[in-house]
C-alpha angles and dihedrals in degrees: 000000000000122000114262122195132178118222136170111253125214126210111284096019121131145176123236111211112192142164124239088267087070102037094044090069107016120062126216095255092048093049092049090047092051093049092046093048092050092045091051091054091054101264121147126231093267089057091050093052091047091050091052091049091049091047093052091050091047089054091056104258110182095191133078108284117216124163134179128171120204116198110217124214132201094238115102118243132181091316094266096298093133091052092045092053089047093053095045089054091068132244099292090053091043092054093053093047096041093098092047091051094047088052092051093048091048089054096056 
């Protein structure tokens, strides 16, 4: 079972969820920098995820590359129960439900 932690999110914060194909070749600081640069130039979250995917490919990743970015908000939700269920379901299930969760988080 994955580690799940609850943190207080500030406005504009986000989580980058990526497969080994991303993290094998792109470090945390680089990933955050690439997302920040794209957002400063007016790109949306989808653009940022696609940019990270392209960057991992350009750096020669040999593994599957999957990237999702979840925008966090300050408003409380169901204390992370939806996210906990998603993570307990495994990576395949999480991939299929990622868009649904992103939509739920955006609405809060």
